[in-house]
C-alpha positions, 0 to 999 in steps of 0.5 A: 499499500502506498503512503504519502505524508502530508505537510502541515501548515508549519512545514512539519510532516503530517499524518500519513495518507494511504492511497485508496482506489476511489474517485470520489475522495480527493487524495494527494496523488495524481489522477493516473497513479496506481500502486504496486498492487495494480499488476497483482490482478493481471490475468493472462490468456484467460479463457483462450481456446487451445487448438489441435492441428488435425481438428483445425485441418478438418474445419479448414477442409470445408474452405478447401472443398468450396474452392474445389467446387468453384473449380469444378464449376469452371471445369464444367463451363469449359467443357460445354464451351468447347462442345465436349459436354452436352447440355442434355448430359449435364442436365441429366447428371444434375438431376440424378445428383440432386435426387440422391443428395436430397434423399441423403439429406432427408435421411440425415434429418432427425425425427424432430426436424422431420415432423412436417416431412410431407409439407416440407417435400411439397414445398421443396418440389414447388420451389424447384419447379418454380425455379426450373420453370422460370430459368428455362423460360428466361434462358433465351433472355439470359443467353443474350444478356451480355451480348453488348459486353466484351468477353474480357469484361464478362470473364473479369466480372465472373472472376470477381464475383466467384472471388466474392462468393469464396470470401463471403461464404458462411463457412461456420454455418453454411446450411443456408448460404448467405445472400451475398455469397449465393448471389455472387455465385449466381451472378458469375454463373449468368455471366459465364452461361451467357457466353455458351452456344445456345439457350439450353446450355445456359439453362443447364449451366444455371441449374448446375450452379444452383446445385453446386452453390446452393444445395451442395453446402446444405447437404455438406453441413448435414454431413458434418453434423451427423457423419463427421468421418464421411464428411472428411472423406467427401471433402478430400474427394471433392478436392481431388475431383477439383484438381483432376478436373481442372487438370484436364483443361489447364495443368498450370491451373491444377497446379495453382489449385493444389498449391492453394488447397495445400496452403489453406488446409495444411499450412494455415492450420499449422501457422495458427497452431504455432502462433497460438503459443505466442498469444498474449491476451491480458486482463486486469482491473483496467477492463470494463466492469462486467455484470454477472448477476441477473438484473432482469427483475430490475427491467420490469 
């Protein structure tokens, strides 16, 4: 405890005045004065979460697979632009994948969530029918949407929108993709689909985009919650498929994708775990006061 002797009227030493941690009393100390007890209440790294490397790698797999999904979508577009993939085959494959994925999603849904199962299926069927009908009807319009825009500009807009999709994607809770992320992906899909040969190509590409960017994240989140081991294997499979598919069109792009996936899923988690030991978060009496008591009865 700090003590200051106050000088009396005749310059004689007065009584010792101890320092008190109060603001309402005038004391012979500066306003910013603290004594040696100030750091006794210092607390370091209180409540810090310790990360394990492989647990972080598993969570980073969602980021890697989403990057691979974008690569797969671009690969399908390149195949259609070059005439190597017909729109009929892409539509049939998308339909089969959508039915299998929807059935798996329903199988993974808990009994509590499936109380209105019939109504939910009818609502899902209605939504899918409306979307496909409008997309098919507006495909000729979407095909000519960017005719007055140069191809370089269309490709640049598509790249920026796909990047915005990856940055704004809600990786923590992707069961309902964020509006910004989904709209950015669909905007890029419309831009790319408008450069395909026919209206049926545009319709097939947009249907595939809905499957990849809207429905797939919902199924993957359900797998992460109910089947963690299958989720990890599926993420690895998607990453391998993304690298292999892009490699069939651009070996250099596949190498860059593999490096990006390795950095995101292996290197970044390693850096996070290594830098965690250097974290120095301090708490003490200088922090804002926290009220831990229940004060709800004062609000009525």
